[in-house]
Steps between C-alpha positions, in 0.01 A plus 500: 500500500795307385690599826220342711487182297889465536480577866228245558695234324815572717307521825400215747143516363624404162340176352697162568700338230541120469799355317438165344748271312364421167502125391349374181188278532658208311785485759254524797310194365814299450605563858147404627517184284839395629380544858197304452693219329753486780210491757341222308822293474552548873161382579525196272826399658354530855202295388720220362719512808202447718385222285823323556496545869144365528593204276273607215776544246607258233725328764223486764481114510868474578463785754208326663685167526796679648276679750339177604833325545620790713174488699560113559854575608383760734239269653765227543724738673229616733417135581868435582503798715191387687644162555832650625313729732282210639824298569664793668195563717495127593862505587459813705220338698707181553784715625280684733354179632849346552615818690196481723558128563867567582401780739249266669755234531750733639247610773431131579866418533549812730199386709645141524833634594346703787303211614821289488670753721210505749509124513885495553434762778242281670727192461795682663272634769362143590851355463620735788237369736591223732312168489176514689457303821223456737145631503352847529543836336849636433648815334807424296751656257449860627714733286508880506687794314455864483467629130471858603510731815184435713397177307557136595426209263439163661427145377409199702309169487234389742439121512235290667630136581316205601346337188269591221188471721574822686243777495572830325675752712339827568669788668735777435881574497683792648849645416675689794819712447751605754847658497664828577421869446632845562863407521479147660201521729291180524197523292178284419196572319214529752271298252553240242637642171280263306175320605329296237248207506628152419313184380646193341498121502846359517735795432497860393785701366497861611675798336447843629634849558506678844570875563674662794639840595773587255743609797483167662729191450323173489707236680229221561191378323247278668203334334218363707198282388182517701171305451163653474466498875813711542715214636872490400559191286846553351785749496839568339758766551800597287774760561630740230 
């Protein structure tokens, strides 16, 4: 019987044993009281600190005045910032408007320069013309050059003389080209290179471009002016 009890106590099925430290009840109460006192002091300090932040403490009036002063300063700073931003926006708008005005003036100056060049060109063209004499229709100032192979640029002036009471001229002008081709053989275009209608009162300046075979060499340019019935009224020829 004893052997069975001893084996049961030493085996896995033996009852569990709990080891506890022994502390006297007065000491336990002292520890609890200290903990509660520390927690209360911490809570009181947090409460007083919160009152100080919220302006409810003994110096709350001074804190409120300081807070109001800070708020006024902040409002003044914001107002100054808004004024500075408004001035900056106005200056930026003025700068953009000035740049746009300068760009527009530059474009106008460029247009005036081009117009001045065109007027100088017209003046030079008219200065190269001989003084008009007599009556009737004349072709004057015929000029031609070749900017590229197979292209001929021409310029001329058609004038109707005989006073301001002349009726409007109605007809057409033709440009005929001739020269050499294929190593020096005589060549002429079978039809006018340019045929366009013409109508004017006293004079008409004509600028145009004629095309011809690229392997041909233009030696002569002839301009003919015909009225609306097909009658030849004026002609002029220039050699290149």
